N, C-alpha and C positions, 0 to 999 in steps of 0.2 A: 454534142458537136462532133462531126465526122471529119477525120483527116482525109482530104481528097486524094484519091489515087495512091494511098499508102500501100495498099496491097495490090499491085499490078501483076500482070502475068510474069512468070519466071523468065520468059524469053525477052521481054522489053527491059526488065530490070538488069539482066545480064548484059544487054547491049549498052545500056547507060553506064554500067560499071566499066566496060571495056573502053568506052569513050573517055571517061574521067580518069582512068588510070594511065592513059597515054602509052598504050602499047605494053602494059605490064602483063607478064605471063600469068596465065591462070593455071592453077593446080587443081587437079581433080580431087573430089572429096575422098577422104580416106575410107577404108572399109568400115572402120568403127563408126565414122560419121554417117555412112550410108545405113549402117545397121540401126543407128539411133534415130535417123530420120524415118525409118520404116517402123519404128517401135510404136505400138498402139498407144503408149502413154505420152508420146511427144505432143500431140495435139492438146492434151489436157494441160501440160506444163506451159505451153505457149499461150494458152488462154488465161492462165492464172498468173498475175504479176508476182505473187509470192514464190512461185516455182520457176521463174524465168531462168534460163541457163545461158551460159556463154562459153564459147570455144576458147580453149587455152591457146596462148601464143606459143609458137615454136621457140625452142631454146636457141635456135640459130639467130644470127644477126639480121637475116632477111625479114622484111615486113610481111605480116600475115595478110591473106586475102580472105575476106568474109563472104560467106554464101549469101545468095539473094534471099534465102529463107530466114536469115537471122533477123530477129525483131529489131526495129530501129533503136529501141531503148537499151538494147544490149550491145550497141556499137560504141566505139570510142567517139569522143566529141568530133574529131576532124572528119571521120568517115560518115558520121551521122549528118554533118553539115553538107558534105558532098552529095549524099543521097537526097537531102531535102532540096538542094538546088536543082538536082536533076529532075526530081518529081514536080517541082514547082513549074518547070518549063513545060511539062506535059499535062499539067492539071487541067481539068474541065471547068466550065462555069459552075458556080455554086448551085447546089440543089435547093429545092424549096424548103428542105428541112433546116437550111441555114438562115432563113429569113424570119425575123421576129414578127410580132403581131402587127407592127406598124408598116410592114412591107419593106423595111430597109435591109439591104443586104449587108451581111457581116462578113468581114474578111476572115479567111481561114487562118491567116497568119496571126490575127489578133487574139485567137483563142489558144491558151497554153495547152500543151498535151497533158494527158492524165498523169498523175504522179505514180511512179513505180519505184520499187527498191533498186538502188544503184548497185551494180555488180562490177567486179574488176577481173581482169584476166588472171588466172592462177598460174604463177611462174614457179610453183614448187617443183622440187626435184622429182616428185612422183609423176610429173607429166612428161617424162622422157620418152615414153612409148608413143606419143602422138597427142593430137588434140582430143579432149574429152569434155563432156558436159558436166558442170559442177553447180550445184544449187546452194545458195547462201541465204541466211535468214536476215531480215531487216535489222539494221543497226539500232539497238535500243537507245532511247534518249538518255542523256547523261543524268546521273542521280544528283538530286539537290544536295549541295554540300552542307552538312550539319556540323558545325564546329564542336569538338568534344567538350563535354561539360567538365568544368574545372573541379577538382576534388574539394570536398567541404573544408572550410578553413579550420585549422587546428585550434582547439580550445585555448583561450588565452591562459598563459601561465599565471598562477595566483600571485598577486602582488604581496601576499603575506608569506614570510619565511617562517614555517612552523618551528624549525629547530632554533631559530633566533628567538622566537617568542618563548619557547621552553627554557632556553638559557636565561633569558631575562626574568622569567617567572621563578626559576630556581634562585636567582639573585635576590629577588624580593622576599622569597620564602625564608632564606637564611637571615635576612634583616628583619624578619617577623612582620613584614608588611603583607599580610595575607590577602587583603582585598585586591591589591595590585597583582599579586601572584595569581589569584583566581582569574583576573581579567586577562593576563597573558596566556595562561593555560587554555582559557576559553577561545582565544584567537587561534591558537595552535589546533584545537579541536575543530574549529570551523574549516580548516584545510584538510585535516585527517581525522574525521569523527570516529574512526574505528581503531585509533591508536590506544593500546592498553597503557602505554607509558604516560601519555598525556592524561588519560582518565585517572590513573592511579595518583599522579602528582596533584591533580585538582582535588581529588578526594582527600588527600593529606592536607591540602590548604583549607578545604571546607572544615575538616575536623579541628584544625588549629583555630579557625574562626568561630568554633562552636556552632556550626551549621551542619548538624549531624544527619538530618534528613536528606540533604543534598549530597552529603558524603556517601550515604547509604546507596543512593541511586547510582552514582558513578561507580562505586565498588561492585555493585551487583552486575552492571553492564560489563565491567572489566572481567568479572568472573565468568560471564557467559562467553566472552571472546576467548579467554584462556582459563579453562576450569582447573588446570593444574599449576597455576601460578601461585606459589606459596606466599610470596609477598602480598599479593592481592588478597588472599584468603586470611592472612593474619590481620591485615587492616580491617577486613570485613568483620572478623570476630570482635575486635575492639569496638567497632561502631555499634554492634548489637548490644554489647554490655553497656555502652554509654546511653543507649536508648531504652534500657531496662528490659532487654529480651535475652536473658541468660540461656534459655533453652536453645534458641537459634545460634547463639555464640558457640555453645558446646558442640552442636552439630557441625559447624564449620571446622572446629578444631579436630573433630573426628575425621573429616575429609583430609586435613593436613597430615594426620597420623598415617594415612595410607602411603604417603610419599617420604615422610621423614618423621623422626620422633618429636613429640610435643612435650615440652618441659612442664614441670609442676607450676612454675611461676606464670606460664602462659595460660594455664587453666585456672589459676587461683581466683582471679576476679570473678569469672563467670560462675564457678562452683560456689563461692561464698554468697553471691547474690541469690542464686537458686536456693541455697540452704535457708536463708533468711525468709524468703517468700514461702517456702514450704512450712516453716514453723508458724508463720502467721496464718496460713490456711488451716493448719491443724488446730490452732488455738481457737479459731472461730467456731469450730465444731466440737470443741472439747470444753474442759473446765478451766482453761486458761483465762486469766482476767484480761480485761480490755487493755490495761496498761502494758502488759507483756506483749500483746499483739502489736500495739503501737510501737514499742521498742524494736521489735523485729523489723517492722516496716521502715523505721528510721535508719537502721543499719543497712538495709538493702538500698535505700535511696542514696546512701553515701557513694555508691558506685556509678550513679548517673552522671552524665556529662554536664558541664556548666551550662546553665540556662535551659536544660531539658525539663520539660514538664513531667510530673509524675504520670505514669501510665494509668489509664482509666481504671483498669482492674485493681490497681493498688489503691486508688482513691476510694473505690467502693468498699474495699476491705477495711480501710481506715474508718470510713463512716460506720460500718457495722461494729467495729471495735469501740467507737464512741457510744453507740447504742448499748453495747454490752456493759459498759461502765455504768450507765444509768443515772449518773448525777446530772444536776442541772446544767453545769458547764459543758459536760460531754454531749448532752442532747443538743445544746446550741451549736457545738462544733459539728455534730452530725448534720444538722440542717445547713450549715455553711458549706460542707462538702457537697451535699445534694444540690444546693443552689449554684455552686460553681460548675457542676456538670450540666445543669439545665440551661445555663447561660450559653453554653456551646451547642446544646441540642435540646430544645424544649420538649422533644418527643422521645426522650431516652426513657424507656420503661423502667430500667433498674434504678435510675436516679429518682424517678417519680415514686417508686415504692420506698426507697430510702427516706425520702422526705415525708411520705405518709406514715412510715413507722415512727419517725421522730415526733411528728404531730400527735400520733396515737399515744406515744409514751408521755407526752406532755398533757394528755387528757383532752386534746382537741379532736374528738372522734369524728365529728362531721367533716372537718377539713381532711382528716386522714382518709375517710371513705371516698371523698371526692378525688384524691390523688390515686387511690387504688383503681377506681373506675377509669380514670384517664389513662392509666398504664395499660389496662385491658383493651382500651380503644386502640392503643398503639400496637399492642401484641396480644391478641385474644388467647394465645396459648401460654402466656407467661404464668407459670405455676405459682411463683411467690405472690403475685398480685391476687390470684384466686384465693390462695391460702389466707392471706391477711385480710382480704375483703370479707370472707366468710367468718373469720374469727371475730373481727370487730362487729360485724352485724349480729352475731350470736350473743356477744357480750352486751351489746346495746339492748337487745330484746330482754335478756335476763334482768338487766338493771332496771328497765322500764317496768317490767312485771313486778319486781320487788317494790318499786316506788308506788305503783298503783295499789298493791296489797296493803302497804303501810298506810296510805291515805284513807283507805276504806276500813281501817281498824282490824284488818286480817294480819295480825302481827306474826302469828306462827307461820303463816304462809310466806310472809315477807322474809322472815329469818331463813326459811328453806330456800327461797329463790335467790337471795343474796349469796347463800352458800354455793349454789350452782354457778353463779356468775364468777365467784372466786376460782373455780376450777377451770375456767375457759383459758386463762393465760396467767399462770402463776408468776411469770417473770415481769409482768407489768406492775412495778411497785407503785406508781402514781395512781393508777385506777384502782388497784387492789386496796390501797389505804382508805380510799373513799368507801369502797364496798364494806370494808371491816367496820368503819364508823356507822354506816347505815344498818348493818346487821346488829351491831351492839345496841343501837337505839331501839330497834325492833324487839330485841331480847328483853330490854328493860321494860318495854310496854307489856310484854307477855307476863313478866313477873308481877308488875303492878296490877294487871288485871286478875291475877290469881289470888291476891291478898283479899281477905274478907273486908267488906265495907263496914264502917262504923255507923 
């Protein structure tokens, strides 16, 4: 859409301005304005709405007179309205370009002018020297208001007072109500799980309740948090003794000795237990009788905590001591120890060998061989299982060879083979007694066969 007559000649525009201003005096353009109008860049600025310029108003109280070359969009509203009225009076009939396809004429006034950035006269103090052209950028649209995000809510304060729980737990502990004390210390630890004080107190309650495994767990965690806490280390040493671990207890006491002296009474329980276990181990490999080994084990077990089960190693040593005794009752006790261990773990190779040895001592070689093979299935590198399996197999072969020679009348050979069988395991009194009887019978047959017949 073309605005009719918006760009008329300079002469007609000046005449209209004089008519509308009612005798207002016109001022000649300043030298700076003439120089700007002659500038080669002015035509470019006038053609681009983004670089439209506007003349600054004078700082005087008199009203400014705008040049006819000023773009209508750069005029104040009242001046622009005056020019529009003047030009409407002189406008020509609409051109064919203003007719749509149906041939209906459209009024120029019904078409809004193109949008252009709005500029305002610059009244800054820097315009004291006269009017000048100033270019402004379009006003950016207002930013969408984004309300600030509220900070994350503070975590709710725990409803449990840890110190109150500890105080109540201490009260229960003094009254020897250890289960309630444990419950209160557990509540405190739920709030502060890294508190050495709460862990140490609960470990003491566990010890008094004869729950030594749980006491050990709390004490070890407290030791990790505070490795130089003497009170924690002393309790840990006592727990190790109660569980039948004297070597570990002495190691903890050595750690305490780095910070403060350790008295003889503090080391007495651990050292006594370790001494008794050492005597039992030496007796199993020496000439000590089985009863002496069992006595040493009984003395060591006196240091265990109430309700603490004998350590597995100690039970195996007791079973071997029963085997070493060799009497009927002791062999039954050895089988009882083995069965107790196998009830907890049916694939315990050491317990299987122990029971196989008891069966072998009782003369049940077939069952003994079965247990030795089962132990090797659980641990193919278990040397004791290999040792006793080969020994019983060799003894069985010699025994069968002697019996076969005796049955065929080869009595001298039978006597010789039975003698070889007796050398396989001189400690097995039950089997060897039968072999002695068989060899004696074979010897008698040899003597009878040597007598002259009548």
